[in-house]
C-alpha positions in Angstrom: 0.0 0.0 0.0 1.4 3.4 -1.0 0.7 6.0 1.6 1.1 8.8 -1.0 -2.2 7.6 -2.6 -4.2 8.3 0.5 -3.8 12.0 0.8 -6.2 15.0 1.2 -7.3 14.7 -2.4 -8.2 11.0 -2.0 -10.4 11.7 1.1 -11.7 15.1 0.0 -12.4 14.5 -3.7 -12.2 10.9 -4.7 -13.9 9.3 -1.7 -15.7 12.2 0.2 -18.0 9.7 2.0 -15.0 8.6 4.1 -15.1 12.0 5.9 -18.9 12.4 5.8 -20.1 11.5 9.3 -23.7 11.9 8.3 -23.7 9.0 5.9 -24.0 6.1 8.3 -27.5 5.2 7.1 -26.0 4.3 3.7 -23.2 2.4 5.3 -24.7 -0.2 7.7 -21.5 -2.2 7.9 -20.0 0.1 10.5 -22.8 -0.8 12.9 -22.7 -4.5 11.9 -19.0 -4.8 12.5 -19.1 -3.2 15.9 -22.1 -5.4 16.9 -20.1 -8.4 15.9 -17.1 -7.2 17.9 -19.2 -7.3 21.1 -17.6 -4.3 22.6 -18.0 -4.0 26.4 -17.1 -1.3 28.9 -13.4 -0.9 29.5 -12.2 -3.2 26.8 -9.3 -2.2 24.5 -10.1 -2.1 20.8 -7.8 -1.5 17.8 -9.2 -0.2 14.6 -6.8 -1.1 11.8 -7.2 1.1 8.8 -9.3 3.5 10.8 -9.4 6.2 8.1 -11.0 9.4 9.4 -12.5 7.5 12.4 -16.0 6.6 11.2 -16.0 3.3 13.1 -14.1 4.8 16.1 -16.9 7.4 16.6 -19.5 4.6 17.1 -17.5 2.6 19.6 -18.8 3.6 23.1 -17.4 2.6 26.4 -14.3 0.8 25.1 -10.8 2.3 24.9 -10.2 2.5 21.1 -7.0 3.2 19.2 -7.0 3.7 15.5 -4.1 3.3 13.0 -3.8 4.2 9.4 -1.1 5.1 6.9 -2.9 8.2 5.9 -1.8 11.1 8.0 -4.6 13.4 6.8 -7.2 10.8 8.0 -5.5 10.1 11.3 -5.6 13.8 12.2 -9.4 13.7 11.8 -9.7 10.4 13.6 -7.9 11.7 16.6 -11.1 13.5 17.8 -12.6 10.0 18.5 -9.7 8.4 20.3 -6.0 7.8 20.2 -4.8 7.5 16.6 -1.5 7.2 14.9 0.2 6.7 11.6 1.3 3.1 11.3 1.3 0.2 8.9 -1.2 -2.7 9.3 1.6 -5.1 8.5 3.8 -3.8 11.3 1.7 -2.8 14.3 3.5 -0.8 17.0 2.0 -2.6 19.9 3.0 -5.4 22.3 1.6 -8.9 22.1 -1.8 -9.6 23.7 -2.8 -5.9 24.0 -6.4 -5.8 22.7 -9.6 -7.6 23.3 -10.9 -6.7 19.9 -9.7 -5.7 16.4 -11.7 -4.1 13.6 -10.6 -4.2 10.0 -13.4 -2.4 8.1 -12.9 -1.7 4.4 -9.1 -2.1 4.5 -8.4 -5.6 3.2 -9.4 -4.6 -0.4 -6.5 -2.1 -0.2 -3.9 -4.8 0.5 -2.3 -7.4 -1.8 -2.5 -11.0 -0.5 1.0 -11.1 1.2 0.6 -7.7 2.8 -2.9 -8.7 4.0 -1.6 -12.0 5.4 1.0 -10.1 7.4 -1.6 -7.7 8.6 -3.9 -10.5 9.8 -1.0 -12.2 11.6 -0.2 -8.9 13.3 -3.8 -8.6 14.3 -3.6 -12.1 15.8 -0.3 -11.2 17.6 -1.8 -8.1 19.4 -5.1 -9.7 20.3 -5.4 -11.3 23.7 -6.5 -14.9 24.1 -10.2 -15.1 23.4 -10.1 -11.7 21.6 -12.2 -11.2 18.4 -11.4 -9.8 15.0 -14.1 -8.5 12.7 -13.3 -8.0 9.0 -15.6 -6.3 6.5 -14.9 -5.9 2.8 -16.7 -4.9 -0.3 -17.1 -5.8 -3.1 -17.0 -9.5 -3.1 -14.3 -10.5 -5.6 -16.7 -12.2 -8.0 -18.2 -8.8 -8.7 -15.1 -6.6 -7.9 -12.7 -8.0 -10.5 -14.9 -7.6 -13.6 -16.3 -4.3 -12.2 -12.9 -2.8 -11.8 -11.5 -4.3 -15.0 -14.1 -2.5 -17.0 -13.9 0.7 -14.9 -10.3 1.5 -14.4 -11.2 5.1 -13.3 -13.1 3.6 -10.4 -10.1 1.5 -9.5 -7.9 4.5 -9.3 -10.5 6.5 -7.3 -11.1 3.8 -4.6 -7.6 2.3 -4.3 -9.1 -1.2 -4.3 -6.4 -3.5 -5.5 -7.6 -6.8 -4.1 -11.3 -7.7 -4.5 -11.4 -10.9 -2.4 -13.8 -13.8 -3.0 -15.2 -15.3 0.2 -13.1 -18.5 0.1 -9.8 -16.5 -0.3 -10.6 -14.3 2.8 -11.5 -17.5 4.7 -8.2 -19.0 3.7 -6.1 -16.0 4.7 -7.9 -15.9 8.1 -7.2 -19.5 8.7 -3.5 -19.1 7.7 -3.4 -16.3 10.3 -4.5 -18.8 13.0 -8.1 -17.4 13.4 -10.8 -19.9 13.9 -13.8 -18.5 12.1 -16.8 -17.9 14.3 -19.1 -16.3 11.8 -18.8 -15.6 8.1 -21.5 -14.3 5.8 -22.1 -12.6 2.5 -24.9 -10.2 1.9 -26.4 -7.4 -0.3 -27.1 -8.9 -3.7 -26.1 -6.2 -6.2 -28.1 -7.4 -9.1 -31.0 -9.2 -7.5 -31.3 -7.6 -4.0 -35.0 -8.2 -3.8 -34.4 -11.9 -4.1 -31.7 -12.1 -1.4 -34.0 -13.6 1.3 -35.2 -16.3 -1.1 -31.8 -17.9 -1.5 -31.1 -20.5 1.3 -27.9 -22.0 0.0 -24.9 -20.3 1.7 -22.7 -21.5 -1.2 -25.0 -19.9 -3.7 -25.0 -16.6 -1.7 -21.2 -16.4 -2.0 -21.7 -16.0 -5.8 -24.3 -13.2 -5.4 -23.4 -11.2 -2.4 -21.5 -8.0 -2.6 -20.3 -7.5 1.0 -18.4 -9.9 3.2 -18.3 -9.9 7.0 -16.0 -12.3 8.8 -15.6 -12.9 12.6 -12.6 -14.7 14.0 -11.4 -15.4 17.5 -8.0 -16.0 18.9 
């Protein structure tokens, strides 16, 4: 990941919703991820790839720290908790520091090997029994053709790794995370039919967003 890409222009012009703290109604995954994390009073939570702090703002009661490579975003996030410029692949924390780790909309910005290092780092800094929640969109089955035919969108988003569900599962397992919950949702093309499909395997081919929950 190139930190130079994620500058004020990226957040202000290319991806303005990342600094729009009134857009949560259109971005339910922030609430979903925090609910899956199961935050309780006094727990320590790390938000990896915190951006401008949109998830941090919603975490109540816990002690939350955010890290991101984008200094512009970290400066904004600091109003919601401690935040610092750091790489997801080399976290500046001791082993067994946090009860929870969030990775919301960061994995699509990392190539496989960097993502694997980031997940292993998340495992390292989690306490025994700690939980990780990963959210990504789009599902790689939609993302790859979508970005192939829309290179401008690829440049604007910085999404370089649209992961299919089975690859994300594999990377989590390689990082020693037993998967507690894993689901795919929001059918782009046939959203009205989403509740009609019972097969989880079939859903993996239709869903746009992926949420994974692992535990150390």
